[in-house]
C-alpha positions as CSV (number, residue, x, y, z in Angstrom):
1,M,-13.9,-21.6,24.5
2,F,-10.9,-22.4,22.1
3,D,-13.2,-23.0,19.0
4,S,-15.5,-20.1,19.8
5,S,-12.4,-17.8,20.0
6,V,-11.1,-18.9,16.8
7,D,-14.6,-18.3,15.1
8,E,-14.9,-14.9,16.7
9,V,-11.4,-13.9,15.4
10,K,-12.2,-15.2,11.9
11,N,-15.6,-13.1,12.0
12,R,-13.9,-10.0,13.0
13,L,-10.9,-10.0,10.7
14,S,-10.7,-9.8,7.0
15,V,-8.2,-11.9,5.1
16,T,-7.1,-8.9,2.9
17,D,-6.5,-6.9,6.0
18,V,-4.3,-9.6,7.6
19,V,-2.5,-10.6,4.4
20,G,-2.2,-6.9,3.3
21,Q,-0.2,-6.1,6.5
22,Y,2.6,-8.2,5.1
23,I,2.5,-7.9,1.3
24,K,1.2,-5.4,-1.4
25,L,-2.0,-6.4,-2.7
26,Q,-3.5,-5.5,-6.3
27,K,-7.1,-5.5,-7.2
28,A,-7.8,-8.2,-9.7
29,G,-11.6,-8.4,-10.3
30,V,-13.3,-9.4,-7.2
31,N,-10.0,-10.8,-5.7
32,Y,-6.6,-9.4,-5.0
33,R,-3.3,-10.6,-6.4
34,A,0.4,-10.3,-5.3
35,V,3.9,-11.7,-5.6
36,C,4.0,-14.8,-3.4
37,P,6.0,-14.2,-0.1
38,F,6.7,-18.0,0.2
39,H,8.8,-18.5,-3.0
40,S,10.8,-16.4,-5.7
41,E,8.6,-15.4,-8.5
42,K,8.4,-12.3,-10.8
43,K,4.8,-12.7,-12.1
44,P,2.1,-12.6,-9.3
45,S,0.5,-15.9,-8.7
46,F,-0.5,-15.3,-5.1
47,F,-4.4,-14.6,-4.9
48,V,-6.6,-13.5,-1.9
49,S,-10.4,-13.9,-1.9
50,P,-12.3,-11.5,0.3
51,A,-15.5,-13.4,-0.4
52,R,-14.1,-16.8,0.7
53,Q,-11.6,-15.5,3.3
54,M,-9.0,-17.5,1.8
55,W,-5.5,-17.1,0.0
56,H,-3.7,-19.4,-2.5
57,C,-0.5,-19.3,-4.5
58,F,-0.9,-21.1,-7.8
59,G,3.0,-21.0,-8.1
60,C,4.1,-22.9,-4.8
61,G,0.7,-24.3,-3.9
62,A,0.6,-22.8,-0.4
63,G,-2.9,-21.6,0.7
64,G,-5.5,-21.5,3.5
65,G,-7.1,-18.8,5.9
66,I,-5.7,-16.1,8.1
67,F,-4.4,-18.4,10.8
68,D,-2.5,-20.6,8.1
69,F,-1.1,-17.4,6.7
70,V,0.3,-15.9,10.0
71,M,1.6,-19.4,11.0
72,K,3.4,-19.8,7.7
73,I,4.9,-16.3,7.3
74,E,5.8,-15.9,11.0
75,G,7.0,-19.5,11.5
76,V,4.8,-19.8,14.6
77,E,2.5,-22.5,16.1
78,F,-1.2,-22.1,16.0
79,G,-1.6,-20.9,19.6
80,D,0.8,-18.1,18.9
81,A,-1.0,-17.1,15.7
82,L,-4.3,-17.1,17.5
83,R,-3.0,-14.9,20.3
84,F,-1.7,-12.4,17.8
85,L,-4.8,-12.3,15.7
86,A,-7.0,-12.3,18.7
87,Q,-5.1,-9.2,19.9
88,K,-5.6,-7.6,16.5
89,A,-9.3,-8.5,16.5
90,G,-9.8,-7.2,20.1
91,V,-10.9,-10.8,21.2
92,E,-10.1,-11.6,24.8
93,L,-8.6,-15.0,25.4
94,K,-8.4,-16.8,28.7
95,R,-4.8,-16.7,29.8
96,Q,-5.1,-19.9,31.7
97,D,-5.9,-21.9,28.5
98,P,-2.9,-24.3,28.4
99,K,-3.2,-24.6,24.7
100,L,-2.1,-20.9,24.5
101,R,0.5,-21.1,27.2
102,T,3.3,-22.3,24.8
103,E,7.0,-21.8,25.7
104,R,7.2,-19.1,23.0
105,Q,4.3,-17.3,24.7
106,R,6.1,-17.3,27.9
107,L,9.2,-15.9,26.3
108,Y,7.2,-13.1,24.6
109,E,5.8,-12.3,28.1
110,I,9.3,-12.1,29.6
111,C,10.7,-9.9,27.0
112,E,7.8,-7.6,27.4
113,L,8.3,-7.5,31.1
114,A,12.1,-6.9,30.6
115,A,11.4,-4.0,28.2
116,R,9.0,-2.3,30.8
117,F,11.6,-2.9,33.5
118,F,14.4,-1.1,31.5
119,E,11.9,1.7,30.7
120,K,11.1,2.2,34.3
121,Q,14.9,2.1,35.3
122,L,15.6,4.9,32.6
123,A,12.8,7.0,33.9
124,Q,13.1,6.6,37.6
125,S,16.7,5.7,38.6
126,Q,19.3,8.1,39.1
127,I,21.8,6.8,36.7
128,G,18.7,6.0,34.3
129,Q,18.1,9.8,34.4
130,E,21.9,10.4,33.4
131,A,21.3,7.9,30.5
132,K,18.2,9.8,29.5
133,K,20.1,13.0,29.4
134,Y,22.8,11.6,27.3
135,L,19.9,10.5,24.7
136,L,18.6,14.0,24.9
137,D,22.0,15.6,24.3
138,R,22.2,13.4,21.2
139,K,19.1,15.0,20.0
140,I,16.8,12.0,20.5
141,T,13.5,13.5,21.5
142,E,11.4,12.5,24.5
143,D,8.7,11.3,22.1
144,S,11.1,9.0,20.3
145,V,12.4,7.6,23.8
146,K,8.8,6.5,24.3
147,K,8.0,5.4,20.8
148,W,11.1,3.2,20.5
149,R,10.9,2.2,24.3
150,V,14.4,3.0,25.0
151,G,15.5,1.9,28.4
152,Y,18.4,1.3,30.9
153,S,19.6,-1.9,32.4
154,P,21.1,-1.3,36.0
155,D,24.8,-2.1,36.5
156,A,24.0,-5.0,38.8
157,W,24.4,-8.7,38.4
158,T,21.0,-10.0,39.0
159,S,18.5,-7.1,39.0
160,L,16.5,-8.3,36.0
161,C,16.6,-11.9,37.0
162,D,15.3,-11.1,40.4
163,F,12.5,-9.0,39.0
164,L,11.5,-11.8,36.6
165,V,11.5,-14.5,39.4
166,G,9.3,-12.1,41.3
167,Q,6.8,-12.2,38.4
168,G,6.5,-15.9,38.3
169,Y,9.2,-16.9,35.8
170,S,12.4,-19.0,36.4
171,R,15.9,-17.9,35.8
172,D,16.2,-20.8,33.2
173,E,13.4,-19.0,31.3
174,A,15.3,-15.8,31.4
175,V,18.2,-17.7,29.8
176,K,16.0,-19.0,27.1
177,A,14.9,-15.4,26.5
178,G,18.4,-14.3,26.1
179,L,18.3,-12.0,29.0
180,A,20.4,-14.0,31.4
181,I,23.5,-16.2,31.4
182,K,23.9,-19.4,33.3
183,K,27.4,-20.2,34.6
184,E,28.3,-23.5,35.9
185,T,30.1,-23.5,39.2
186,S,33.1,-25.7,40.3
187,G,33.9,-27.1,43.7
188,S,33.1,-30.3,45.6
189,Q,30.2,-32.2,44.3
190,S,28.0,-30.8,47.2
191,A,29.1,-27.3,46.3
192,A,28.9,-27.6,42.5
193,G,25.9,-26.1,40.8
194,S,25.0,-23.1,38.7
195,S,24.6,-19.3,39.1
196,Y,22.7,-16.8,36.9
197,F,23.5,-13.3,36.2
198,D,22.0,-10.6,33.8
199,R,23.4,-10.5,30.2
200,F,22.8,-6.7,30.0
201,R,24.3,-4.6,32.7
202,G,25.0,-0.8,32.9
203,R,23.6,-0.3,29.3
204,I,21.2,1.9,27.4
205,M,18.7,-0.7,26.1
206,F,16.9,-0.8,22.6
207,P,14.2,-3.4,22.4
208,V,14.1,-5.2,19.1
209,C,10.7,-6.1,18.0
210,D,9.1,-8.5,15.4
211,I,6.9,-7.4,12.5
212,Q,3.9,-7.2,14.9
213,G,5.8,-5.1,17.4
214,Q,6.3,-7.7,20.1
215,V,9.6,-7.5,21.9
216,I,11.8,-10.5,21.1
217,G,15.4,-9.3,21.8
218,F,17.5,-6.4,22.8
219,G,20.5,-4.4,21.9
220,G,22.5,-2.7,24.8
221,R,24.9,0.3,24.4
222,V,27.5,0.5,27.2
223,F,26.9,3.6,29.4
224,K,29.6,4.7,32.1
225,S,31.2,1.4,32.1
226,D,34.8,0.3,31.2
227,D,33.2,-2.8,29.3
228,P,35.2,-2.8,26.1
229,A,32.1,-4.2,24.1
230,K,30.2,-1.0,22.9
231,Y,27.2,-3.0,21.9
232,V,25.8,-6.3,23.3
233,N,22.9,-7.9,21.5
234,S,20.6,-10.8,22.4
235,P,21.9,-14.2,21.3
236,A,19.8,-16.5,19.2
237,T,16.6,-17.7,20.9
238,I,13.3,-19.4,19.6
239,L,12.0,-15.8,19.2
240,Y,15.1,-13.9,18.1
241,D,17.4,-14.5,15.0
242,K,19.3,-11.5,14.1
243,G,19.5,-12.7,10.4
244,K,15.7,-12.7,10.2
245,I,15.0,-9.4,11.8
246,L,15.4,-5.7,10.8
247,Y,15.3,-3.2,13.6
248,G,12.2,-0.9,13.2
249,L,10.4,-2.7,10.4
250,D,7.4,-3.0,12.8
251,K,7.2,0.7,12.9
252,A,8.3,1.5,9.3
253,K,6.3,-1.1,7.2
254,V,3.3,1.1,6.6
255,E,5.5,4.0,5.3
256,V,7.8,1.7,3.4
257,R,4.7,0.3,1.5
258,K,3.2,3.9,1.2
259,K,6.4,5.4,-0.3
260,D,7.5,2.3,-2.0
261,T,11.0,2.8,-0.6
262,C,13.0,1.6,2.3
263,I,16.0,3.4,3.8
264,L,18.7,1.1,5.3
265,V,20.9,2.4,8.2
266,E,23.3,0.4,10.3
267,G,22.5,1.2,14.0
268,Y,19.7,1.6,16.5
269,V,20.4,5.4,17.1
270,D,20.6,5.9,13.3
271,A,17.2,4.5,12.7
272,I,15.6,6.5,15.6
273,M,17.1,9.8,14.5
274,V,16.2,9.4,10.8
275,A,12.6,8.4,11.8
276,Q,12.2,11.4,14.0
277,S,13.4,13.5,11.1
278,S,10.2,12.6,9.2
279,Y,11.6,9.6,7.2
280,E,9.8,7.0,9.0
281,N,10.4,4.4,6.3
282,V,13.7,3.4,7.9
283,V,15.1,0.2,9.3
284,A,18.5,-0.8,10.5
285,T,20.5,-3.8,9.8
286,S,22.3,-3.5,13.4
287,G,25.6,-3.7,11.7
288,T,25.2,-7.2,10.1
289,A,25.0,-8.2,6.5
290,L,21.7,-8.3,4.8
291,T,20.6,-12.0,4.6
292,P,18.4,-13.7,2.0
293,Y,15.7,-13.9,4.6
294,Q,15.7,-10.2,5.5
295,L,15.8,-9.3,1.8
296,Q,12.6,-11.5,1.2
297,L,11.1,-9.8,4.2
298,L,11.7,-6.3,2.6
299,K,10.4,-7.5,-0.8
300,R,7.0,-7.8,0.8
301,Y,6.8,-4.0,1.1
302,S,9.2,-2.6,-1.5
303,E,11.9,-3.4,-4.0
304,N,13.5,0.2,-3.7
305,L,16.3,0.4,-1.3
306,F,18.3,3.4,-0.1
307,T,21.5,2.7,1.8
308,A,22.8,5.2,4.3
309,F,26.0,3.5,5.7
310,D,29.6,3.1,4.8
311,M,30.0,1.3,1.4
312,D,33.7,0.7,0.8
313,V,33.3,-0.6,-2.8
314,A,36.9,-2.0,-2.8
315,G,36.5,-3.9,0.5
316,D,35.1,-7.4,0.7
317,T,32.8,-6.3,3.6
318,A,29.7,-8.2,4.9
319,T,27.7,-5.1,4.4
320,K,28.7,-4.8,0.6
321,R,28.0,-8.6,0.0
322,G,24.5,-8.1,1.3
323,I,23.9,-5.1,-0.9
324,D,25.3,-7.1,-3.9
325,L,23.0,-9.9,-3.1
326,A,20.0,-7.4,-3.0
327,Q,20.9,-6.2,-6.5
328,A,21.3,-9.6,-7.8
329,Q,17.7,-10.4,-6.5
330,G,16.3,-7.6,-8.5
331,F,16.2,-4.8,-5.8
332,N,16.7,-1.3,-7.1
333,V,19.6,0.1,-4.8
334,K,20.6,3.7,-4.3
335,V,23.4,5.1,-2.2
336,I,22.9,8.0,0.2
337,V,26.5,9.3,0.5
338,M,27.2,10.4,4.0
339,P,29.6,13.5,4.6
340,Q,33.1,12.2,5.6
341,G,33.2,10.8,9.1
342,K,29.5,11.2,9.8
343,D,26.6,8.7,10.1
344,P,22.8,9.3,9.7
345,A,22.5,10.1,13.4
346,D,25.2,12.8,13.1
347,V,23.6,14.4,10.0
348,T,20.1,14.5,11.4
349,A,21.2,15.8,14.8
350,E,22.9,18.9,13.1
351,N,20.0,19.5,10.7
352,P,17.1,17.1,10.1
353,A,16.4,18.5,6.8
354,S,19.9,17.8,5.4
355,F,19.2,14.1,5.4
356,G,16.5,14.5,2.8
357,E,18.8,16.7,0.7
358,L,21.4,13.9,0.7
359,Q,18.5,11.4,-0.2
360,E,17.6,13.4,-3.2
361,K,21.2,13.4,-4.3
362,A,21.4,9.6,-4.0
363,S,23.0,7.7,-6.9
364,S,22.3,4.3,-8.2
365,I,24.5,1.6,-6.7
366,M,26.2,1.1,-10.1
367,D,26.8,5.0,-10.5
368,F,28.3,4.8,-7.0
369,Y,30.7,2.0,-7.8
370,F,31.9,3.8,-11.1
371,E,32.4,7.1,-9.3
372,S,34.1,5.4,-6.5
373,A,36.5,3.7,-8.9
374,R,37.1,6.8,-10.8
375,L,38.1,8.8,-7.6
376,K,40.2,5.9,-6.3
377,Y,42.5,4.9,-9.3
378,D,44.5,6.6,-11.8
379,L,42.7,5.8,-14.9
380,Q,45.6,7.2,-17.1
381,S,47.8,4.4,-16.0
382,A,47.8,0.7,-17.0
383,E,47.9,-0.4,-13.3
384,G,44.9,2.0,-12.5
385,K,42.8,0.6,-15.3
386,T,43.6,-3.0,-14.3
387,R,42.6,-2.3,-10.7
388,T,39.4,-0.6,-11.8
389,A,38.5,-3.5,-14.1
390,K,39.3,-6.0,-11.3
391,M,37.0,-4.0,-8.9
392,L,34.0,-3.5,-11.3
393,L,33.9,-6.5,-13.6
394,P,32.7,-8.9,-10.7
395,I,30.0,-6.3,-10.0
396,L,28.9,-6.2,-13.5
397,K,28.7,-9.9,-13.7
398,R,26.1,-10.3,-11.2
399,I,23.5,-8.0,-13.1
400,P,20.7,-10.3,-14.1
401,N,19.1,-8.2,-16.8
402,A,20.9,-8.6,-20.1
403,I,20.1,-5.1,-21.4
404,E,21.3,-3.4,-18.2
405,L,24.4,-5.4,-18.3
406,A,25.2,-4.2,-21.9
407,H,24.6,-0.6,-20.8
408,W,27.2,-0.8,-17.9
409,R,29.6,-2.9,-20.1
410,Q,29.7,-0.1,-22.5
411,K,30.1,2.5,-19.6
412,L,33.1,0.5,-18.3
413,A,34.7,0.5,-21.8
414,E,34.3,4.3,-22.0
415,L,35.7,4.7,-18.5
416,L,38.8,2.8,-19.2
417,K,39.0,3.9,-22.8
418,I,39.2,0.5,-24.2
419,K,37.1,-1.5,-26.7
420,E,33.9,-3.0,-25.5
421,E,34.8,-6.4,-26.9
422,D,37.7,-6.4,-24.5
423,V,35.4,-5.7,-21.7
424,A,33.3,-8.6,-22.7
425,E,36.2,-10.9,-23.0
426,E,37.4,-10.1,-19.5
427,L,33.8,-10.3,-18.1
428,K,33.8,-13.9,-19.0
429,K,36.8,-14.7,-16.8
430,S,35.6,-12.7,-13.8
431,R,34.0,-14.2,-10.7
432,S,30.6,-12.9,-9.5
433,A,30.9,-10.1,-6.7
434,V,28.5,-12.4,-4.6
435,R,30.6,-15.3,-3.4
436,P,29.3,-18.7,-4.6
437,D,28.9,-19.8,-1.0
438,Y,26.8,-16.7,-0.2
439,E,24.7,-17.1,-3.3
440,A,24.0,-20.7,-2.3
441,K,23.0,-19.4,1.1
442,V,19.8,-18.0,-0.6
443,L,18.6,-21.5,-1.1
444,T,19.2,-22.6,2.4
445,D,18.2,-19.4,4.2
446,A,15.3,-18.0,2.3
447,P,11.8,-19.4,2.9
448,E,10.9,-21.0,-0.4
449,P,8.6,-24.0,0.1
450,L,7.7,-26.0,-3.0
451,A,4.2,-27.4,-3.6
452,A,3.8,-31.2,-3.2
453,P,4.4,-32.9,-6.7
454,R,1.1,-33.5,-8.4
455,S,0.4,-36.1,-11.2
456,R,-0.2,-35.0,-14.6
457,K,-3.8,-36.5,-14.3
458,E,-4.5,-34.2,-11.2
459,I,-3.1,-31.2,-13.0
460,L,-5.3,-31.8,-16.1
461,E,-8.3,-32.5,-13.9
462,E,-7.9,-29.2,-12.0
463,R,-7.4,-27.3,-15.2
464,V,-10.6,-28.7,-16.8
465,V,-12.8,-28.3,-13.7
466,S,-11.6,-24.8,-13.1
467,L,-12.5,-23.8,-16.7
468,L,-16.0,-25.6,-16.3
469,L,-16.6,-23.6,-13.1
470,K,-16.0,-20.4,-15.0
471,Y,-17.7,-21.4,-18.3
472,K,-20.4,-23.8,-17.2
473,D,-21.9,-24.0,-20.6
474,K,-19.0,-26.0,-21.8
475,V,-19.8,-29.0,-19.7
476,K,-21.7,-30.3,-22.7
477,Q,-18.5,-31.1,-24.3
478,L,-18.1,-34.0,-21.8
479,S,-19.4,-37.3,-22.7
480,E,-20.2,-39.9,-20.1
481,H,-16.9,-41.7,-21.1
482,H,-15.1,-38.3,-20.4
483,R,-16.7,-37.9,-17.0
484,Q,-15.5,-41.3,-15.9
485,L,-11.9,-40.2,-16.6
486,F,-12.0,-38.0,-13.6
487,S,-11.6,-38.9,-10.0
488,E,-14.7,-39.2,-7.9
489,P,-14.6,-35.7,-6.3
490,M,-14.2,-34.1,-9.6
491,Q,-17.0,-36.1,-11.0
492,A,-19.0,-34.9,-8.2
493,I,-18.3,-31.1,-9.1
494,I,-19.0,-31.7,-12.9
495,G,-22.3,-33.4,-12.1
496,S,-23.3,-30.5,-9.8
497,L,-22.4,-27.6,-12.1
498,S,-26.1,-26.9,-12.9
499,S,-26.7,-26.3,-9.2
500,P,-27.7,-22.6,-8.5
501,V,-25.6,-22.7,-5.3
502,L,-22.7,-24.8,-6.0
503,A,-20.9,-24.9,-2.5
504,A,-24.4,-26.0,-1.1
505,S,-24.5,-28.9,-3.2
506,F,-21.3,-30.2,-1.7
507,A,-22.2,-29.5,2.0
508,G,-21.9,-32.6,4.1
509,N,-21.7,-35.1,1.2
510,G,-18.0,-35.8,1.7
511,A,-17.4,-35.9,-2.0
512,I,-14.9,-33.1,-1.9
513,S,-13.3,-31.2,0.9
514,E,-14.5,-27.5,1.2
515,P,-11.0,-26.1,1.0
516,K,-10.3,-28.0,-2.2
517,L,-13.6,-26.7,-3.7
518,E,-12.8,-23.1,-2.6
519,Y,-9.4,-23.4,-4.3
520,L,-10.9,-24.5,-7.5
521,L,-13.4,-21.6,-7.4
522,L,-10.7,-19.1,-6.6
523,R,-8.6,-20.5,-9.4
524,A,-11.7,-20.2,-11.8
525,E,-12.1,-16.5,-10.8
526,S,-8.4,-15.7,-11.0
527,E,-7.5,-17.1,-14.4
528,E,-7.6,-15.0,-17.5
529,N,-8.7,-16.9,-20.4
530,D,-9.5,-16.2,-24.0
531,E,-13.2,-17.4,-24.0
532,E,-13.2,-18.5,-27.7
533,A,-10.2,-20.9,-27.1
534,V,-11.6,-22.4,-23.8
535,G,-13.4,-25.1,-25.7
536,Q,-10.5,-26.2,-27.6
537,E,-8.3,-26.2,-24.5
538,I,-10.9,-28.5,-22.7
539,A,-11.0,-30.8,-25.6
540,I,-7.2,-31.1,-25.7
541,A,-7.0,-31.8,-22.0
542,L,-9.8,-34.5,-22.5
543,E,-7.9,-36.2,-25.2
544,E,-4.6,-36.2,-22.9
545,L,-6.8,-37.6,-20.0
546,S,-8.0,-40.4,-22.3
547,S,-4.5,-41.1,-23.3
548,L,-3.3,-41.3,-19.7
549,A,-6.1,-43.7,-19.0
550,V,-5.2,-46.0,-21.7
551,R,-1.4,-45.8,-20.7
552,N,-2.2,-46.6,-17.2
553,R,-4.4,-49.6,-18.2
554,L,-1.6,-50.7,-20.6
555,Q,0.9,-50.8,-17.7
556,T,-1.7,-52.8,-15.4
557,V,-2.3,-55.3,-18.2
558,A,1.6,-55.6,-19.0
559,S,2.2,-56.5,-15.2
560,A,-0.7,-59.0,-15.3
561,I,0.8,-60.7,-18.4
562,K,4.1,-61.2,-16.7
563,E,2.2,-62.8,-13.6
564,A,0.1,-64.9,-15.9
565,E,3.2,-66.2,-17.9
566,A,5.1,-66.8,-14.6
567,A,2.2,-69.0,-13.5
568,N,2.1,-70.8,-16.9
569,D,-1.5,-69.7,-17.3
570,A,-1.6,-69.8,-21.1
571,E,-5.5,-69.0,-21.4
572,K,-5.2,-65.8,-19.2
573,T,-2.0,-64.9,-21.0
574,Q,-3.8,-64.9,-24.4
575,V,-6.8,-62.9,-23.1
576,L,-4.5,-60.3,-21.7
577,L,-2.4,-60.2,-24.7
578,R,-5.6,-59.5,-27.0
579,E,-6.5,-56.6,-24.5
580,F,-2.9,-55.3,-24.7
581,H,-3.0,-55.1,-28.5
582,A,-6.4,-53.4,-28.4
583,L,-5.2,-50.8,-26.0
584,S,-2.1,-50.2,-28.1
585,E,-4.1,-49.6,-31.2
586,E,-6.5,-47.3,-29.3
587,L,-3.5,-45.3,-28.0
588,H,-1.8,-45.3,-31.6
589,K,-5.2,-44.0,-33.0
590,D,-5.5,-41.2,-30.6
591,L,-1.8,-40.2,-31.4
């Protein structure tokens, strides 16, 4: 059943559809190319082959099929990837299959049941109806309440826990899902134990979903309660990590890619209100700083960000540091300036069209910083100029592009009415606006796997074979000596290039794995070469392979000479020395 389900899913889903749901693909001949989502790069080296139903990044070495892609990009096990793709393909899986009943799967089920429980409470309970009226009074529509699955958690200690137990789940699992809290009780040894209570009580509930729309956590806003905490959010679980999730991205991703723009707001209600005002390319940070992981997630869809929340340029806020990091990573950031004392939810509630007007007036992040400084300080005084420079110089220092940096350096000189050389001098002394420890966090938080190191011989072999696969007539350049320089699997490919159906010539012979062959064929298709220079490139590579073979043999002989000398074997030593000198002369001749 397991194998047949996998095959059925593969047959129903296209690799371009699956991968294209996460990143922007561009046509490149018979294949597609994109910027790799698994490591930082500017030039696209990630290719997708519809014919072979595979993907591969020639930069970091990652590659495989649809299951490998989902497992890697979502960080999930095979069973979870199969469950998600099966649902997408309309393939029914047997729920009792133990391979699919992972801990993650059970927690997904618990979160989904909790979302339904909260929805029902909002719709049917008396206080839930009051909470719903509150939402409608804030101009959140009925359709938005349903679309975003807004609910209500009863103001009771164990209502959700009791419901989940009745559905066959344990209270410990509710704790693992972040929906309950376990409290150890004190007393005599016989009376000691633990008690469980709901984490969310008397709150309007906003389910938080992963990129596929599966509920993984919640945010709860206080309602008719004296709880001082206005919002309570799910803790970190194996499903939910607030630094890796953007609220609403599951609903916004298509529009973000279509418009090539993402609107960033701070809260759940802000996102809902902006989305229902026809700006569906909106996501919320839920009041936290943008993390490197979230930025890399957004970069799959667009590099253009519009912020619509408080940006105190003078303050060292977490929000500002996240935006600074986005700019440093190459995002084009613009600021939608909100009217004093209002947030996006307020603006859209008064007049939905006004948000679009504010977006049209959005300024670039640098223009915003400069205008904020101009309004904040007295630029006629020495103190005002000093404070302005202290605020803006660190911001300038993080600009990665030299031409853009020169532009803003000149602007700052004009603003302060000083020489540009003085600005350049002070710029050298200034610290980056993104703290060093925060910059370092990019390396630890961002998913950036590296390919396993390959030897120079492997790199040269793959390069030559990929060229031969594309230009088969060049195989005549290889003498028998040249062919012996390659590993056995590569020799098998070279020897089979005359076959009309290349893949068939390797079926079942074990010479080379099918994924490796598919990788080489994709590489052959994907690379752009000057056909006239291909022969010369192959010749150079063959010369280097020959030199490598001689060097490797020299090392072997040198080791053998040491062993022979240690054993006082004079005759063997002399034979090896003659071979060593002959190899040295051959290597010198090649050079």
